[in-house]
N, C-alpha and C positions, 0 to 999 in steps of 0.2 A: 804505088800503093793504090788499091782500088777505092772507090767512094764507099763500098760497104765495109772495108776493113778499117777506114779511119773515122767513121762517123757513127756514134752511138746516140740515137735520138732520145732526148730528154723526156722523162715522164710520159713515155710512148703509150703504155696501156692505158693510164689515166685519161689521155687525151682521146684515145679511140673509144673508151667507155663513155665519156662525156658527149662525144658527137654521135654515138651509135644510134639512139632513138630517132634521129633526124635522117639517117642515111641508109636505112634498110629498105626503102621502097625503090622499085625500079625508076630510073630516070632521075635520081637524086644527084645533085651537083654539089661537089665540095671544092672549096678554093684553099689551097695552101699558099698563103700570101708570102711566105718566106721559104722557098723550096730548098735552098742550100744544096747539100749533097743527096737529098731526096729520101732520107730515111723515114720521115713521118708520111711522105707521099706514097712511098712504096707500101707501107703498112696500111694506109687508107685503102689503096686499090686492091690489096690482098684480102683485107678483112671485109670490104663491102663490095661484092663482085657486080652488083647492080648499079654501082655509083660511077659517075664521070668526074674526073679530076681536072681542074684548071689550076696551074701552079705558076707563081710569079717569082722571078729573082732579077735583081739589078746586075748581078755579076755574070758575065758571059761564060767564065770558066766553070762556075757551078752549073749553069744550065747546060753546058756540054757534057759534064761528067754525070749529072743527074738524068740527062736524056738517055745516056747509054744504060744507065741502071733501070730506067722505066720503060725501055724499048719493048720488053715482052708484053706490055699491056696495050700496045698499039694505039688505036685512035681513042682509047678511053682516057688518055692523058694528053692534055694540051699545055705546052710549056710556053711561057711568054717572058720576053726580056722587058721587065718594067719594074719600077719601084712600087711598093705596096700602096702608097697613097694614089697611085694611078688605077686602082681597082674599078671605079665606076666606068672609066674610059674603056678598060679591058673588057668588061662584061658587055658594055654597049657594042663594041666591036664584034664580039662573038655572038651577039643576039641572045644573050642570057639575062632576062630581066630580074630574075630571083634565084637565090642558091639555098640549099638546104643546110650547108655547113661551111664554117670558116675557121681556119687555123692560122694563128700567127706564132712563130717562134722567133722573137725579136733579138736584137744584138748581133754580135759578130758570129759568123759560122765557124765550124771547126776547120774547114779547109782554109779560110782566111787566116786563122791563127797558125795553122800548121805550115802554110807556105811562107817561108822566111822572107822571100823578096817582097811580100805584101806590106811589111812594116807594121803590122798590128800588135805583135808580141814584143814586150819589153825584155824578155828573157834571151833574146838573140839579136845580134847586130843585122840591121837591114836598112835598105832605103826607107826614109820617113814618108811613105805614101799614104796608106790607110784608106784609099778610096775603095769602096765595094765594087764600084764600076769604074775600072781603070781607063775607059774610053772617054770619060768626061769629069769635069769639076776640077778643083784645086786640091793639091796634096797636103799633108800635114807639114811638110817642110815649108811650103809656101805660107801656111798659116803662121808658123813660128817665125819666119823670116820677114814677113811684111805687115802683120797686124800691128796697130798701135798698142802700146803697153797696157793702156786702160781696158782695151777689148780683150786682150790676152787674159788679164786678171779676171774679167767678167766671165769668160769662158771656162776658166779653171775652177772658179767658185761655183758657178751655176751647173756645169755639166760633170765636174769632177768631184764636186763638194770638197774641194782642197782648201784646207784652212791656211796652208802657207803659200797661197797663189802669189801674194805680192813678192815674197822672197825669191820664188822660183822664176817669176817673170822679170825681176830685176836682173837676176843672173843670165837669163836668156837674151835680154836686151844687150847686156854687156858683151856677151860671147858673140852674138850674131853681127856685131859691129866689127869684130876682128875677122870673122869668117862665117858665111851663111851655114846654117844646119843642113846636113844631107842625110845623116845616118842615125839610127835609134840609139847606138851605144854611147855616142857623145851626149845625147839628151839625158840618157839614164844616169850617167856619171855626174852631170851638171846638177841634176835633182838630188842625188845622194850628197853632193857637196854643199848644196844650198840649204838643206834641211837641218834644223837643230836635232841633236842626239834623241831627244824624247820623242820626236815625230817619227824617227826612223825605227823605233822599237814597236810600233803599233801597226796593225792593218796590212801586214804583208809587204810586198815590194813597194818601196816608196814612190816608184814611177807609176804605179798602177792608176791612180786618179788622174794624173796629167794625161796619160795615154788614153784613158776613157773619154776625157773631156775633149781631146783633139779629134778623136774618131767620131764623136757625136757631132762635132762642128763640121768635119769635113764632109760627112754624109747627111747633114741636115736631118738626124735620126728623129729628134723629138718632135719636130714640125711635121715629119712624116707620120709618126704615130698619132699625133693630135688630130690629123685629118683622116687617116686611114681607118682607125677603129669605128668612129661614128659612120663612115661610109659603109664599112662592112656590116654594121648593124642594120642600116637602111637597106642593104641588099639581100637580107635574110627574109625568106618567106616565113609566114606564121607556122611555128612548129620547128623552124630552123634553129640551129645552135651555133654559138661562137666560143672557141677556146683560145685563150691568149697566154704565152709563156713570156714572162719578162725577166730580166736578169739584174736590173738595178732599180732603186727606189724611184728615180725619176720617171722611167717608163711605167712602172707598176702604178704610180700615182695616177697617170693619165688614164690608164686602163680602168682603174677603180672608179674614177670620177665618171667616165663615159658610161660604164655598165650600171653604176648606182643611179645616175640621172635617168637612164632608161627604165630603171625598175621603180622609180618613184612617180607618183602622180603629179600633174603639172597644174592642178586647180588653184585658183586664187584661194588664199586662206579665208576660213569662215564659212565656207559652203557646207550646208548639212549633209548633202549628198554629193559625190564626186561624179559629174556627168561622164558619159562615155568617151568623149573626145579628150578628156584629161587623165583617163586611166593609164597605168603603166604599160609600156610596150614590151618590156622585159621581165623575165623571172630569173633571179640569180641562181646559178647552179653550185656555187661555192660559198661557204661561210668565211669571209675574208679571202685570203689567198691560201691555196693549197701548196704544200712544200714537198719536195722529193724525199723518199724514205732514206733511212740511213744506209740500207742495202744498195739503193741505186747510187748514192754518192760514193759509196765504197768502190762500185764498179765503174763509175764515171764522174771523176771529180769536177767536171765542168757543169754538172747538174746541181752542184751545191747552192749557187745563188738563185735558182729558178723559183719563180712565183707563178702559180697557175690560177687563172680566174676564168670563169665561164658564165654564159647566160643563154636563155632560150627565148626566142621571139614569140610572144603570146598574143599580140594583136597588131593590125596595120596601123600606120599613121592615119589620123583623120584630120583632113584639113579644116 
């Protein structure tokens, strides 16, 4: 299956519309911090023929497929093997001090979900890997088999918002003593057996929250978002715009806080007039988070949890 066939970019037209005012001028640079299979990137290149694209992804397989997809655009597209929190280093290496647009499509990509051997999907049996970059880091199996019980409980509660974390971890510790975990089906079955009946009746597949928590831990996703979104804001030229798609409340909360902080003044309380250096650096482009339409969700079920926020850079930082 080609990258075009298996990837439907989420809220594509809305992202293009949000970034459009910043990308019309010749020489504009837009960064796709989460290239994936290149759906958003291809649309950016096609829609803004005067713009140059820099695209980052930590997954070598995604870079290869997206590279084939974007090959017709030649040197207008620069693809880089990097995690999005490495954005400042990437821009410095490329000699790009400021950019006009930044797009984040956070979370796990369609390809990673669809490739059974990656271990992201709880609906099919696969090795418990979950690394977005399989050349580095520890796998989900290693996390399950080696982390102390208290740390596993913390991860499931913090990253999966799993109310039954203690019960699940007790079962994991019991089972891993008999035989280490290697595959997803065994974990899914364990979670089903560990949960009380009431917990199984709500919120879809009962393994969903645990798999999310393990994926976030394996890929240090929240730490990356916490540093990457502020770095992207700093990289924006005045008039530049940022659009961020998040898929769960933990990511969305970080994005909301960063953009809201940029859109607020930083003056000490009580000043009758807010001096220039304390004025907001950002103007918010969304009232709260925008949601996908019912039509889009009907066409692409993976769009359902998406939350889109955006902002425009309206002034430079003043030291």
